[in-house]
C-alpha positions in Angstrom: 28.8 -26.0 58.8 26.8 -26.3 55.9 23.9 -28.5 57.6 23.9 -26.1 60.4 23.1 -23.1 58.1 20.8 -25.5 56.2 18.8 -26.1 59.6 19.1 -22.4 60.5 17.3 -21.5 57.2 14.5 -24.0 57.2 13.6 -22.5 61.1 12.0 -19.8 59.1 8.7 -20.8 57.3 9.9 -19.2 54.0 12.5 -21.4 53.3 10.9 -24.2 54.4 8.9 -24.1 51.0 9.5 -27.8 49.2 10.5 -27.7 45.3 10.8 -30.6 43.5 11.4 -32.8 46.9 13.9 -30.5 48.0 13.3 -27.5 50.7 14.1 -23.6 49.4 16.9 -23.8 52.6 18.5 -26.9 50.1 18.6 -25.0 46.9 20.6 -21.8 48.2 23.0 -24.0 50.2 23.7 -25.8 46.7 23.8 -22.9 44.8 26.5 -21.9 48.0 28.5 -25.0 48.0 28.6 -24.3 43.8 29.6 -21.2 44.4 32.4 -21.9 46.9 33.6 -25.0 45.0 34.4 -22.8 42.1 35.7 -19.9 43.3 38.1 -21.8 45.7 39.0 -24.1 42.5 39.9 -21.5 40.1 41.6 -18.8 42.8 43.7 -22.5 44.0 44.2 -22.9 40.0 45.7 -19.1 39.6 47.8 -19.2 43.0 49.9 -22.7 41.9 50.0 -21.3 38.0 51.7 -18.2 39.8 54.3 -19.8 41.9 54.8 -22.4 39.4 55.8 -19.5 36.8 57.7 -17.6 39.5 59.9 -20.8 39.9 60.0 -21.8 36.4 61.1 -17.8 35.6 64.3 -18.2 38.1 65.3 -21.9 37.3 64.3 -23.3 33.6 63.5 -26.6 35.2 62.2 -29.4 32.9 60.0 -30.8 35.4 58.3 -27.3 36.6 57.8 -26.6 32.6 56.0 -30.1 32.6 53.8 -29.5 35.7 53.3 -25.5 33.9 51.3 -27.2 31.0 49.4 -30.1 33.3 47.8 -27.2 35.2 47.4 -25.2 32.2 44.7 -27.7 30.8 42.7 -27.2 33.6 39.9 -24.3 32.8 36.6 -23.3 33.5 34.3 -25.6 32.4 36.1 -28.2 34.5 35.3 -25.7 37.4 31.9 -25.6 36.4 30.9 -29.3 36.1 33.0 -30.4 39.5 31.0 -27.9 41.6 27.9 -28.4 39.8 28.4 -32.0 40.6 29.5 -31.6 44.8 26.4 -29.1 44.8 23.7 -31.4 43.3 25.3 -34.1 45.3 23.5 -32.0 48.2 20.4 -32.3 47.3 18.0 -35.4 47.6 17.4 -36.5 44.0 16.6 -39.2 42.3 19.0 -42.6 42.2 18.6 -42.7 38.6 19.5 -38.7 37.9 22.1 -39.7 40.7 23.4 -42.4 38.2 23.0 -40.0 34.8 25.5 -37.3 37.1 28.0 -39.6 38.3 28.2 -41.2 34.8 28.6 -37.0 33.3 30.8 -36.1 35.6 32.8 -39.4 35.1 33.3 -38.5 31.7 34.4 -35.1 32.1 37.2 -36.2 34.3 38.5 -38.6 32.4 38.4 -36.5 28.9 40.3 -33.9 31.4 42.9 -36.9 32.2 43.3 -37.3 28.4 44.4 -33.8 27.7 46.3 -33.4 30.5 48.2 -37.2 29.9 48.2 -35.8 26.4 49.7 -32.5 27.4 52.5 -34.3 29.6 53.7 -36.8 26.9 53.7 -33.2 24.9 56.0 -31.6 27.5 58.5 -34.7 27.6 58.7 -34.7 24.2 59.5 -31.0 23.8 61.7 -31.3 27.0 63.9 -34.3 24.9 63.6 -32.1 21.6 64.7 -29.3 22.8 68.1 -28.4 25.0 68.8 -25.9 27.3 68.8 -22.6 26.4 66.3 -23.7 23.8 68.5 -25.2 21.2 67.4 -28.7 19.6 71.2 -29.9 20.6 73.0 -31.3 23.2 76.5 -30.4 24.3 77.9 -32.7 22.1 76.4 -31.2 19.3 74.3 -34.0 18.7 70.0 -33.8 18.3 68.7 -34.7 21.7 65.1 -35.8 19.8 64.6 -35.1 16.4 61.2 -32.7 15.9 59.9 -35.3 13.2 60.2 -38.2 15.5 58.6 -36.1 18.4 55.9 -35.1 16.4 55.5 -39.0 15.7 55.6 -40.5 19.1 52.8 -37.3 20.2 50.1 -38.5 18.0 50.9 -42.2 18.3 51.0 -42.2 22.4 47.8 -39.7 21.9 45.8 -42.2 19.9 46.6 -44.5 22.5 45.9 -42.6 25.4 42.6 -41.4 24.0 41.5 -45.0 23.0 42.1 -46.7 26.5 40.2 -43.8 28.0 37.6 -44.2 25.3 37.0 -48.0 26.1 37.0 -47.2 30.2 34.2 -44.2 29.2 32.3 -46.9 27.4 32.7 -49.7 30.3 31.2 -47.0 32.6 28.5 -46.2 30.2 27.6 -50.2 30.9 28.9 -51.2 27.4 30.2 -54.8 27.2 33.9 -53.5 25.8 34.9 -57.6 25.8 32.8 -58.4 23.3 34.0 -55.0 21.4 37.0 -55.7 21.8 36.6 -59.1 20.5 35.3 -58.0 17.3 37.9 -55.1 16.9 40.6 -57.7 17.3 39.2 -59.8 14.1 38.7 -57.3 12.0 42.0 -55.3 13.0 43.5 -59.2 11.4 41.4 -58.5 8.0 42.3 -55.4 8.2 46.4 -56.0 8.2 45.9 -58.4 5.9 44.3 -56.1 3.6 46.8 -53.3 4.3 49.6 -55.1 4.8 51.9 -52.9 2.3 50.4 -49.8 3.8 50.6 -50.9 7.2 54.4 -52.2 6.4 55.3 -48.9 5.0 54.0 -47.2 8.2 56.5 -49.2 10.6 59.0 -48.2 7.9 58.4 -44.8 9.0 58.7 -45.5 12.7 61.6 -47.3 11.9 63.5 -43.9 9.8 61.7 -41.7 12.7 63.4 -43.5 15.4 66.9 -45.2 13.7 67.2 -41.6 11.7 69.5 -42.6 8.6 68.2 -39.7 7.0 65.9 -36.3 7.8 64.2 -33.4 6.5 67.0 -31.8 4.2 69.8 -34.0 4.1 71.3 -34.4 1.1 71.2 -38.2 0.5 72.1 -40.9 -2.9 69.6 -43.7 -3.0 70.5 -46.0 -6.0 71.2 -43.8 -9.2 69.4 -41.1 -8.0 70.1 -38.1 -5.6 68.5 -35.1 -3.8 67.5 -33.3 -0.5 65.0 -34.9 1.1 61.9 -32.3 1.2 59.1 -34.3 3.4 59.0 -37.9 5.0 56.0 -38.8 4.9 54.1 -42.0 6.8 54.3 -43.7 3.2 56.5 -42.4 1.1 59.3 -40.0 1.0 59.7 -36.6 -1.5 63.7 -35.9 -2.6 64.4 -32.7 -4.2 66.7 -34.0 -7.2 69.5 -32.1 -8.7 67.7 -31.8 -11.4 65.0 -30.2 -10.0 61.7 -32.7 -9.7 60.2 -34.8 -7.2 61.6 -38.1 -6.6 59.2 -40.5 -4.6 60.0 -43.5 -2.9 58.0 -45.3 -0.8 59.5 -45.8 2.8 59.7 -49.6 2.6 62.1 -49.6 -0.8 63.9 -46.4 0.8 65.0 -48.5 3.9 65.8 -51.7 1.9 68.2 -49.6 -0.3 71.2 -48.3 0.6 71.3 -44.9 1.5 74.4 -42.7 1.6 73.6 -39.5 3.2 76.1 -36.5 3.1 74.3 -34.2 5.0 76.9 -34.7 8.5 80.4 -34.8 5.7 83.0 -32.7 7.7 85.7 -33.7 4.6 85.4 -34.6 1.1 88.4 -36.9 0.5 89.6 -36.2 -3.5 91.6 -38.8 -5.9 93.5 -37.8 -8.9 94.6 -40.3 -11.0 96.9 -39.1 -14.5 99.3 -40.7 -16.6 102.4 -38.9 -18.1 104.6 -40.2 -21.6 107.3 -42.2 -21.2 109.7 -40.2 -22.6 109.5 -38.0 -19.6 112.8 -37.7 -18.1 113.7 -39.4 -14.5 114.0 -35.7 -13.2 110.4 -34.8 -13.9 108.7 -37.6 -12.7 110.6 -37.0 -9.5 109.6 -33.2 -9.0 105.9 -34.3 -10.0 104.6 -35.0 -6.8 106.4 -32.4 -5.4 104.6 -30.2 -7.8 101.2 -31.1 -7.0 102.0 -30.9 -3.1 102.9 -27.3 -3.3 99.5 -26.9 -5.8 97.6 -28.3 -3.0 98.6 -26.5 0.3 98.7 -23.3 -1.5 95.1 -23.9 -0.8 92.9 -22.3 2.0 90.5 -25.2 2.3 92.4 -28.3 1.2 94.9 -31.0 3.2 97.6 -32.7 1.4 97.5 -36.1 2.1 99.9 -38.2 -1.0 100.9 -38.3 -4.2 102.9 -41.0 -6.1 103.8 -42.8 -8.9 101.4 -45.5 -8.6 102.3 -48.0 -11.8 104.0 -47.9 -15.1 100.9 -49.1 -17.3 100.9 -50.0 -21.2 101.0 -46.5 -22.6 101.5 -44.3 -19.4 103.4 -43.5 -16.3 100.8 -43.5 -13.9 100.7 -41.3 -10.6 97.7 -41.3 -7.5 97.2 -38.3 -5.7 95.1 -38.0 -2.8 93.9 -35.1 -1.0 90.7 -33.6 1.5 88.8 -30.7 1.2 88.1 -29.0 4.2 84.4 -28.6 3.4 81.1 -31.1 2.8 79.4 -28.2 0.3 80.0 -30.0 -3.0 80.0 -26.7 -4.9 83.2 -25.5 -3.3 84.9 -28.9 -3.6 84.1 -28.4 -7.3 85.7 -25.0 -7.5 88.7 -26.3 -5.6 89.3 -29.2 -7.7 88.9 -27.7 -10.9 91.5 -24.8 -9.6 94.3 -27.7 -8.5 93.4 -29.6 -12.4 94.2 -26.5 -14.2 97.3 -25.5 -12.1 98.2 -28.8 -12.5 97.5 -28.5 -16.5 99.6 -25.0 -16.3 102.4 -26.5 -14.5 103.1 -30.0 -16.7 102.8 -27.0 -20.0 105.5 -24.6 -18.5 108.0 -27.8 -17.5 106.7 -29.8 -20.9 105.8 -32.4 -19.7 103.0 -34.5 -21.5 99.9 -36.2 -20.4 99.8 -39.8 -21.8 97.0 -41.1 -23.8 96.4 -43.9 -25.2 98.7 -44.7 -28.4 100.5 -47.5 -30.0 103.9 -47.7 -31.8 104.4 -50.0 -34.6 107.6 -51.6 -35.7 108.2 -52.9 -38.6 111.1 -55.5 -39.7 113.3 -54.7 -43.2 
């Protein structure tokens, strides 16, 4: 089609004028090719995007969402470069210029390929993180993928994608990437030895994000320290302690420690131990478990488990009580435990039951 139009124009003397090795007719046809491809590409993208948006609004399908994000990467610079490439291919140009043109268009294609792959990875991770309905939990109430893990994996995979594409572009430009890869391998070994502690912390960060023993906002206890996790960094984790200061612990040290995570706790088990004097009557000893059960059952967020006379101690008759507070909130647990202890003390005083304390009786023989 274009060749016939070109021949028709060249039949006209004015359009047969040669400039830089090409007739004016060829330049006009090249402009027409550029315009046609540019408009066609833009129109095709708009049409596909409209159809995908229509399907996405009707059906919240994650695959359609990923396809929408992929198409959104293509923009005007891409249309321009592709249109320019095919329009210039119609002209008679030197082999050197043709080589440079091929390198440029290939580089642009790889660049947009990288953007597309990066967008695809982000979309997939977003789909794995967000469940249906836009919530970050699935039907079982568990996280599909922690947002921190998704962010880390996104950055890590993006670095790999762009590194590979960069090496491919260098190879297309004529560089010997074999020697470059060999040099990078040796340099990598040297850097790895010099930064082995830092790299160890980075790999530990990767482990934390995948295994998820804790995440930002969790209340944890590590050794003698306790507090809320405020940030999980590449090298260190920051914890806001109950005293208010920031505790900074290396990820390696943290994962080598025993961690108690209280965030997923649904209830607290409470054990109360106390002793009464040996002068307490058998009737009162029998009733003490009943008194305690009545006190605990009267509370709305507590569940009585057991109360027993446990042992005969050196200076007291010892009891052990177990109950559950049906909330993980520490302040609520302390409030309810305080109420139970105060009511227990009041009940014992009303019944004239004495708590035991360390005493000794000395018998003198005359």
